[in-house]
KEBAGU-244255 format. One line per field, with one value per atom (N, C-alpha, C): residue number from 1; atom name; z, x, y. Coordinates in nm, 3 decimals. Each point is the difference from the previous one (the first is absolute). Last residue first. Example, Ala and Ser with C-alpha at 12.3 -4.5 7.8 and 13.67 -1.06 7.14 Angstrom:
2
num c(2, 2, 2, 1, 1, 1)
atomo c(N, CA, C, N, CA, C)
up c(0.708, 0.006, 0.073, -0.007, 0.000, 0.000)
east c(1.285, 0.082, -0.077, 0.029, -0.089, 0.090)
north c(-0.225, 0.119, 0.109, -0.572, 0.119, 0.120)
***
This chain:
118
num c(118, 118, 118, 117, 117, 117, 116, 116, 116, 115, 115, 115, 114, 114, 114, 113, 113, 113, 112, 112, 112, 111, 111, 111, 110, 110, 110, 109, 109, 109, 108, 108, 108, 107, 107, 107, 106, 106, 106, 105, 105, 105, 104, 104, 104, 103, 103, 103, 102, 102, 102, 101, 101, 101, 100, 100, 100, 99, 99, 99, 98, 98, 98, 97, 97, 97, 96, 96, 96, 95, 95, 95, 94, 94, 94, 93, 93, 93, 92, 92, 92, 91, 91, 91, 90, 90, 90, 89, 89, 89, 88, 88, 88, 87, 87, 87, 86, 86, 86, 85, 85, 85, 84, 84, 84, 83, 83, 83, 82, 82, 82, 81, 81, 81, 80, 80, 80, 79, 79, 79, 78, 78, 78, 77, 77, 77, 76, 76, 76, 75, 75, 75, 74, 74, 74, 73, 73, 73, 72, 72, 72, 71, 71, 71, 70, 70, 70, 69, 69, 69, 68, 68, 68, 67, 67, 67, 66, 66, 66, 65, 65, 65, 64, 64, 64, 63, 63, 63, 62, 62, 62, 61, 61, 61, 60, 60, 60, 59, 59, 59, 58, 58, 58, 57, 57, 57, 56, 56, 56, 55, 55, 55, 54, 54, 54, 53, 53, 53, 52, 52, 52, 51, 51, 51, 50, 50, 50, 49, 49, 49, 48, 48, 48, 47, 47, 47, 46, 46, 46, 45, 45, 45, 44, 44, 44, 43, 43, 43, 42, 42, 42, 41, 41, 41, 40, 40, 40, 39, 39, 39, 38, 38, 38, 37, 37, 37, 36, 36, 36, 35, 35, 35, 34, 34, 34, 33, 33, 33, 32, 32, 32, 31, 31, 31, 30, 30, 30, 29, 29, 29, 28, 28, 28, 27, 27, 27, 26, 26, 26, 25, 25, 25, 24, 24, 24, 23, 23, 23, 22, 22, 22, 21, 21, 21, 20, 20, 20, 19, 19, 19, 18, 18, 18, 17, 17, 17, 16, 16, 16, 15, 15, 15, 14, 14, 14, 13, 13, 13, 12, 12, 12, 11, 11, 11, 10, 10, 10, 9, 9, 9, 8, 8, 8, 7, 7, 7, 6, 6, 6, 5, 5, 5, 4, 4, 4, 3, 3, 3, 2, 2, 2, 1, 1, 1)
atomo c(N, CA, C, N, CA, C, N, CA, C, N, CA, C, N, CA, C, N, CA, C, N, CA, C, N, CA, C, N, CA, C, N, CA, C, N, CA, C, N, CA, C, N, CA, C, N, CA, C, N, CA, C, N, CA, C, N, CA, C, N, CA, C, N, CA, C, N, CA, C, N, CA, C, N, CA, C, N, CA, C, N, CA, C, N, CA, C, N, CA, C, N, CA, C, N, CA, C, N, CA, C, N, CA, C, N, CA, C, N, CA, C, N, CA, C, N, CA, C, N, CA, C, N, CA, C, N, CA, C, N, CA, C, N, CA, C, N, CA, C, N, CA, C, N, CA, C, N, CA, C, N, CA, C, N, CA, C, N, CA, C, N, CA, C, N, CA, C, N, CA, C, N, CA, C, N, CA, C, N, CA, C, N, CA, C, N, CA, C, N, CA, C, N, CA, C, N, CA, C, N, CA, C, N, CA, C, N, CA, C, N, CA, C, N, CA, C, N, CA, C, N, CA, C, N, CA, C, N, CA, C, N, CA, C, N, CA, C, N, CA, C, N, CA, C, N, CA, C, N, CA, C, N, CA, C, N, CA, C, N, CA, C, N, CA, C, N, CA, C, N, CA, C, N, CA, C, N, CA, C, N, CA, C, N, CA, C, N, CA, C, N, CA, C, N, CA, C, N, CA, C, N, CA, C, N, CA, C, N, CA, C, N, CA, C, N, CA, C, N, CA, C, N, CA, C, N, CA, C, N, CA, C, N, CA, C, N, CA, C, N, CA, C, N, CA, C, N, CA, C, N, CA, C, N, CA, C, N, CA, C, N, CA, C, N, CA, C, N, CA, C, N, CA, C, N, CA, C, N, CA, C, N, CA, C, N, CA, C, N, CA, C, N, CA, C, N, CA, C, N, CA, C, N, CA, C, N, CA, C, N, CA, C)
up c(9.593, -0.032, -0.103, 0.417, -0.139, -0.022, 0.387, -0.043, -0.149, 0.304, -0.046, -0.049, 0.154, 0.100, -0.046, -0.323, 0.070, 0.097, -0.303, 0.108, 0.082, -0.347, 0.049, 0.110, -0.451, 0.128, 0.035, -0.359, 0.044, 0.132, -0.449, 0.118, 0.032, -0.322, 0.044, 0.124, -0.229, -0.099, 0.033, 0.108, 0.056, -0.111, 0.028, -0.063, 0.059, 0.103, 0.048, -0.063, -0.076, -0.053, 0.023, 0.127, -0.063, -0.069, 0.397, -0.082, -0.058, 0.240, -0.034, -0.098, 0.403, -0.131, -0.018, 0.330, -0.027, -0.141, 0.422, -0.130, -0.012, 0.293, 0.005, -0.141, 0.275, -0.120, 0.035, 0.323, -0.043, -0.118, 0.276, -0.138, -0.052, 0.396, -0.025, -0.149, 0.274, -0.061, -0.032, 0.196, 0.083, -0.063, -0.185, 0.121, 0.081, -0.556, 0.116, 0.121, -0.426, 0.063, 0.116, -0.489, 0.128, 0.049, -0.398, 0.062, 0.136, -0.494, 0.115, 0.050, -0.365, 0.057, 0.129, -0.492, 0.145, 0.040, -0.429, 0.037, 0.152, -0.241, 0.028, 0.035, -0.096, -0.116, 0.026, 0.344, -0.100, -0.111, 0.567, -0.138, -0.091, 0.519, -0.058, -0.141, 0.277, -0.037, -0.072, 0.379, -0.122, -0.023, 0.262, 0.010, -0.134, 0.315, -0.130, 0.019, 0.274, 0.000, -0.144, 0.341, -0.133, 0.011, 0.364, -0.065, -0.140, 0.324, 0.001, -0.067, 0.022, 0.031, 0.009, -0.157, 0.066, 0.031, -0.315, 0.058, 0.071, -0.267, 0.084, 0.059, -0.468, 0.123, 0.074, -0.409, 0.054, 0.135, -0.392, 0.090, 0.054, -0.328, 0.085, 0.098, -0.397, 0.023, 0.079, 0.083, -0.123, 0.036, 0.294, -0.045, -0.135, 0.477, -0.132, -0.037, 0.395, -0.049, -0.141, 0.483, -0.140, -0.028, 0.370, -0.013, -0.147, 0.326, -0.112, 0.012, 0.294, -0.010, -0.119, -0.026, 0.105, -0.017, -0.311, 0.131, 0.115, -0.498, 0.068, 0.139, -0.482, 0.082, 0.058, -0.279, 0.064, 0.087, -0.428, 0.092, 0.053, -0.252, 0.032, 0.105, -0.407, 0.132, 0.016, -0.318, 0.009, 0.143, -0.294, 0.077, -0.008, -0.071, -0.030, 0.086, 0.031, -0.142, -0.040, 0.492, -0.076, -0.145, 0.294, -0.034, -0.080, 0.361, -0.121, -0.016, 0.279, -0.016, -0.132, 0.321, -0.128, -0.011, 0.458, -0.082, -0.129, 0.257, 0.004, -0.092, 0.260, -0.124, 0.013, 0.399, -0.051, -0.130, 0.240, -0.044, -0.057, 0.398, -0.138, -0.036, 0.398, -0.051, -0.145, 0.464, -0.145, -0.047, 0.479, -0.061, -0.150, 0.425, -0.118, -0.068, 0.543, -0.129, -0.115, 0.458, -0.061, -0.134, 0.429, -0.124, -0.058, 0.521, -0.108, -0.127, 0.477, -0.102, -0.109, 0.549, -0.134, -0.104, 0.481, -0.063, -0.141, 0.398, -0.105, -0.062, 0.505, -0.118, -0.101, 0.448, -0.083, -0.122, 0.540, -0.144, -0.073, 0.512, -0.082, -0.147, 0.428, -0.104, -0.085, 0.538, -0.127, -0.096, 0.372, -0.023, -0.132, 0.387, -0.142, -0.014, 0.429, -0.050, -0.146, 0.308, -0.068, -0.053, 0.398, -0.092, -0.063, 0.249, -0.020, -0.099, 0.338, -0.132, -0.011, 0.447, -0.073, -0.134)
east c(9.706, 0.063, -0.078, -0.079, -0.020, 0.067, -0.059, 0.071, -0.024, -0.370, 0.137, 0.057, -0.461, 0.099, 0.144, -0.432, 0.057, 0.108, -0.228, -0.091, 0.057, 0.192, 0.010, -0.103, 0.154, -0.064, 0.012, 0.185, 0.006, -0.074, 0.110, -0.082, 0.008, 0.257, -0.010, -0.087, 0.030, 0.070, -0.013, -0.292, 0.044, 0.062, -0.009, -0.064, 0.057, 0.151, -0.136, -0.072, 0.470, -0.080, -0.150, 0.201, 0.092, -0.087, -0.054, -0.050, 0.116, -0.144, 0.112, -0.055, -0.221, -0.008, 0.120, -0.228, 0.119, -0.014, -0.304, 0.002, 0.126, -0.235, 0.113, 0.012, -0.421, 0.069, 0.109, -0.166, -0.044, 0.086, 0.032, -0.044, -0.051, 0.394, -0.144, -0.028, 0.431, -0.038, -0.147, 0.287, -0.093, -0.047, 0.299, 0.062, -0.093, 0.074, -0.090, 0.070, 0.264, -0.043, -0.093, 0.260, -0.068, -0.054, 0.348, -0.043, -0.061, 0.215, -0.088, -0.040, 0.345, -0.027, -0.078, 0.112, -0.015, -0.032, 0.258, -0.086, -0.005, 0.087, 0.065, -0.103, -0.071, 0.010, 0.063, -0.093, -0.101, 0.002, 0.142, 0.035, -0.111, 0.034, 0.086, 0.048, -0.474, 0.129, 0.083, -0.431, 0.061, 0.134, -0.479, 0.143, 0.050, -0.478, 0.052, 0.144, -0.418, 0.122, 0.039, -0.424, 0.039, 0.119, -0.087, -0.095, 0.046, 0.386, -0.133, -0.094, 0.580, -0.116, -0.126, 0.577, -0.102, -0.118, 0.508, -0.115, -0.090, 0.524, -0.084, -0.113, 0.313, -0.047, -0.093, 0.422, -0.127, -0.031, 0.359, -0.059, -0.135, 0.278, 0.100, -0.056, -0.308, 0.118, 0.105, -0.478, 0.071, 0.124, -0.473, 0.105, 0.054, -0.267, -0.025, 0.115, -0.227, 0.112, -0.031, -0.287, 0.040, 0.126, -0.437, 0.138, 0.036, -0.488, 0.080, 0.142, -0.512, 0.137, 0.071, -0.536, 0.093, 0.136, -0.348, -0.059, 0.090, 0.147, -0.024, -0.053, 0.228, -0.121, -0.022, 0.381, -0.023, -0.124, 0.288, -0.114, -0.019, 0.405, -0.048, -0.111, 0.254, -0.059, -0.044, 0.306, -0.043, -0.042, 0.008, 0.072, -0.061, -0.314, 0.142, 0.063, -0.465, 0.023, 0.146, -0.248, 0.053, 0.030, -0.385, 0.139, 0.050, -0.418, 0.045, 0.149, -0.464, 0.144, 0.037, -0.438, 0.042, 0.151, -0.306, 0.075, 0.042, -0.444, 0.145, 0.065, -0.474, 0.058, 0.151, -0.356, 0.092, 0.060, -0.488, 0.128, 0.082, -0.393, 0.030, 0.136, -0.422, 0.125, 0.016, -0.276, -0.004, 0.136, -0.321, 0.131, -0.019, -0.273, -0.016, 0.136, -0.098, 0.033, -0.014, -0.290, 0.112, 0.031, -0.218, -0.032, 0.125, -0.098, 0.077, -0.033, -0.284, 0.049, 0.070, -0.071, -0.033, 0.061, -0.141, 0.108, -0.043, -0.357, 0.066, 0.109, -0.222, 0.026, 0.074, -0.345, 0.109, 0.013, -0.206, -0.017, 0.122, -0.286, 0.122, -0.032, -0.254, -0.024, 0.127, -0.136, 0.075, -0.027, -0.340, 0.084, 0.074, -0.221, 0.013, 0.093, -0.321, 0.138, 0.003, -0.405, 0.044, 0.140, -0.366, 0.113, 0.037, -0.461, 0.085, 0.110, -0.240, -0.010, 0.096, -0.250, 0.119, -0.008)
north c(2.116, 0.127, 0.075, -0.400, 0.041, 0.133, -0.442, 0.121, 0.023, -0.263, -0.015, 0.132, -0.079, 0.041, -0.015, 0.123, -0.115, 0.045, 0.290, -0.038, -0.114, 0.424, -0.136, -0.019, 0.352, -0.023, -0.147, 0.432, -0.139, -0.011, 0.354, -0.025, -0.148, 0.416, -0.139, -0.005, 0.406, -0.082, -0.147, 0.468, -0.128, -0.083, 0.548, -0.115, -0.128, 0.459, -0.021, -0.119, 0.095, 0.112, -0.024, -0.411, 0.095, 0.104, -0.433, 0.111, 0.080, -0.510, 0.089, 0.103, -0.353, 0.066, 0.091, -0.425, 0.081, 0.055, -0.272, 0.065, 0.085, -0.431, 0.094, 0.056, -0.275, 0.049, 0.099, -0.420, 0.133, 0.048, -0.416, -0.008, 0.134, -0.085, -0.008, -0.016, 0.053, -0.126, -0.013, 0.374, -0.076, -0.131, 0.356, -0.053, -0.088, 0.132, 0.011, -0.059, 0.217, -0.124, 0.032, 0.222, 0.019, -0.133, 0.257, -0.126, 0.032, 0.240, 0.016, -0.138, 0.303, -0.132, 0.021, 0.296, -0.008, -0.143, 0.286, -0.112, -0.009, 0.480, -0.127, -0.108, 0.489, -0.087, -0.137, 0.336, 0.032, -0.104, 0.045, -0.031, 0.046, -0.062, 0.105, -0.035, -0.126, -0.056, 0.106, -0.001, 0.055, -0.067, -0.167, 0.028, 0.054, -0.107, 0.038, 0.044, -0.309, 0.081, 0.030, -0.222, 0.046, 0.094, -0.391, 0.090, 0.035, -0.115, -0.060, 0.099, -0.111, 0.082, -0.082, 0.052, -0.081, 0.090, -0.031, 0.070, -0.100, 0.084, -0.086, 0.084, 0.054, 0.065, -0.096, -0.010, -0.049, 0.065, 0.043, 0.100, -0.042, -0.243, 0.065, 0.101, -0.103, -0.082, 0.077, 0.179, -0.032, -0.081, 0.015, 0.090, -0.041, -0.217, 0.057, 0.090, -0.383, 0.078, 0.046, -0.178, -0.009, 0.076, -0.177, 0.045, -0.012, 0.031, -0.049, 0.053, -0.075, 0.051, -0.062, 0.046, -0.044, 0.066, 0.089, 0.026, -0.041, 0.186, -0.126, 0.030, 0.237, 0.003, -0.139, 0.351, -0.129, 0.014, 0.268, 0.002, -0.142, 0.318, -0.134, 0.015, 0.336, -0.021, -0.145, 0.389, -0.139, -0.025, 0.495, -0.100, -0.139, 0.424, -0.008, -0.109, 0.133, -0.029, 0.005, -0.152, 0.114, -0.038, -0.229, -0.026, 0.120, -0.070, 0.067, -0.028, -0.198, -0.002, 0.065, 0.089, -0.053, 0.012, -0.059, 0.095, -0.069, -0.153, -0.017, 0.101, 0.082, -0.050, -0.011, -0.061, 0.100, -0.053, -0.111, -0.052, 0.114, -0.004, 0.036, -0.057, -0.027, -0.055, 0.042, 0.178, -0.010, -0.049, 0.025, -0.024, -0.017, 0.259, -0.083, -0.012, 0.081, 0.063, -0.098, 0.005, -0.072, 0.065, 0.267, -0.071, -0.069, 0.085, 0.061, -0.076, 0.075, -0.092, 0.079, 0.091, 0.050, -0.094, -0.192, 0.079, 0.041, -0.067, -0.077, 0.085, 0.008, 0.083, -0.085, -0.075, -0.054, 0.089, 0.042, 0.024, -0.054, -0.052, -0.010, 0.022, 0.217, -0.100, -0.008, 0.170, 0.019, -0.116, 0.203, -0.118, 0.020, 0.347, -0.035, -0.119, 0.114, 0.010, -0.043, 0.230, -0.121, 0.023, 0.204, 0.021, -0.134, 0.245, -0.119, 0.033, 0.359, -0.061, -0.117, 0.160, 0.017, -0.068)
***
């Protein structure tokens, strides 16, 4: 009688398929250019933290608050305007306030100190 041999199973290991790591490309998005309209009186405020302020003409002050860059329109063309802004965090970062008439900056003020400035 012929000899029979039993097959011995051999364990096999299958490696998982490797997914290539995607290449990351970092690009900077350009900031939008601020355009002040060429009619009216506008107030531009720029500050990285929170600010509060008031602006307007005699008898018609408007309270505002915000963060970042804001542009506000004043309902006047020829009257004297009053503008006061204050940082709320007491930091030494720059608070910039500009008043525009017909797209031209008439007054620019900035503060780095935590005290109140107008």
